[in-house]
C-alpha positions in Angstrom: 72.0 86.8 136.3 71.4 84.2 139.0 70.5 85.2 142.5 72.8 84.4 145.3 71.5 81.8 147.7 73.0 82.0 151.1 73.0 78.7 152.9 71.8 78.9 156.5 73.1 75.4 157.3 76.7 76.4 156.3 76.8 79.4 158.7 79.0 79.9 161.7 80.2 82.6 164.0 83.9 83.5 163.7 85.3 86.3 165.7 81.9 87.8 166.5 81.0 87.8 162.8 78.3 85.7 161.2 79.8 83.9 158.2 77.6 82.2 155.5 78.6 80.5 152.3 76.5 81.2 149.1 76.0 79.0 146.0 78.9 80.7 144.2 81.4 79.7 147.0 81.7 83.3 148.3 81.6 84.1 152.0 79.0 86.6 153.3 80.4 88.1 156.5 78.0 90.1 158.7 79.6 91.9 161.7 77.9 92.7 165.0 76.8 96.1 163.6 75.0 94.5 160.6 77.5 95.5 158.0 77.9 92.9 155.3 81.0 92.1 153.2 81.3 89.5 150.5 84.7 87.8 150.4 86.2 85.3 148.0 87.8 82.1 149.4 91.3 83.6 149.2 90.2 86.8 151.0 88.5 84.8 153.7 91.4 82.4 154.2 93.8 85.4 154.5 91.7 87.0 157.1 91.4 83.8 159.1 95.2 83.2 159.0 95.9 86.8 160.0 93.6 86.5 163.0 94.1 82.9 164.1 95.3 84.0 167.6 92.1 86.0 168.1 90.0 83.1 167.0 91.7 80.7 169.4 91.1 83.2 172.3 87.5 83.8 171.2 88.2 87.5 170.7 86.2 89.6 168.2 87.9 91.0 165.1 86.8 92.6 161.8 87.1 90.9 158.5 88.8 93.2 156.0 88.5 93.2 152.3 91.8 93.7 150.6 92.2 96.2 147.8 92.4 94.8 144.2 95.3 95.6 141.9 93.1 98.1 140.1 92.1 99.9 143.3 95.8 100.0 144.4 96.8 101.5 141.0 94.0 104.1 141.2 95.0 105.0 144.7 98.7 105.3 143.7 97.9 107.5 140.7 95.6 109.7 142.9 98.4 110.0 145.5 100.9 111.0 142.8 98.4 113.5 141.4 97.9 115.1 144.9 101.6 115.3 145.6 102.2 116.8 142.1 99.4 119.3 142.7 100.9 120.3 146.1 104.4 120.6 144.6 103.3 122.7 141.6 100.4 124.5 143.3 101.8 128.0 142.5 101.8 127.2 138.8 98.3 125.7 139.0 97.0 128.8 140.8 98.6 131.0 138.2 97.0 128.9 135.4 93.5 129.2 136.9 94.0 133.0 137.4 95.0 133.4 133.8 92.1 131.2 132.7 89.7 133.4 134.6 90.9 136.5 132.8 91.0 134.8 129.3 88.1 135.0 126.8 87.1 131.4 127.5 87.0 132.0 131.2 84.8 135.1 130.8 82.4 133.1 128.6 82.2 130.4 131.3 81.7 133.0 134.0 78.9 134.7 132.0 77.2 131.3 131.4 77.4 130.6 135.2 75.9 134.0 136.1 73.1 133.5 133.5 72.2 130.1 134.9 72.2 131.5 138.5 69.9 134.3 137.4 67.6 131.9 135.6 67.4 129.6 138.6 66.9 132.5 141.0 64.1 133.8 138.9 62.4 130.4 138.7 62.6 130.0 142.5 61.3 133.5 143.2 58.5 133.4 140.6 57.5 129.8 140.1 54.1 130.7 138.6 55.7 132.9 136.0 58.2 130.3 135.2 55.5 127.6 134.8 53.6 130.0 132.4 56.8 130.5 130.3 57.4 126.8 130.1 53.7 126.3 129.2 53.8 128.9 126.5 57.0 127.5 125.1 55.4 124.0 125.0 52.3 125.4 123.4 54.3 127.2 120.7 56.4 124.1 120.0 53.3 121.9 119.7 51.7 124.4 117.3 54.8 124.5 115.1 55.1 120.8 115.1 51.4 120.2 114.3 51.5 122.8 111.5 54.6 121.2 110.0 53.1 117.7 110.1 49.8 118.9 108.6 51.6 120.8 105.9 53.7 117.7 105.1 50.5 115.6 104.9 48.8 118.1 102.7 51.7 118.2 100.3 51.9 114.4 100.3 48.1 114.1 99.5 48.4 116.6 96.7 51.3 114.7 95.3 49.4 111.4 95.4 46.3 113.0 93.8 48.4 113.7 90.8 48.8 109.9 90.2 45.0 109.4 90.3 44.4 111.5 87.1 
């Protein structure tokens, strides 16, 4: 990935914003508060055309980055989802109440309570928790080492049989 080289010689102030062109022909716009936006040529031209009267009067304005088609689609789907949720909120609440009283909901609730208890215990007794973790690591290491040594012993006995 090539780095972006912003040209200082191709910079100007438009509407109170510092505008610089990079080596990929994108416009780096920095407003008076130091916020940067990277605009394509089309986005930059649209902003300039929308604010041509402010540019002529030397007024400040903000460059705005338009939403892409994907962003508009996601926004529309989200809006539809929120409207649907509001419209059907009674059924959704009923669904979640039934879920809580179901067997799956009880399992989830039990798991959450166990996790909360474990975290609470770890916070209240950090030394004990560290000792438990240390013991578990020690036991795991012992089991692993024993298994590896046993495997190596069996392998060496197997290979000794070929020597005879």
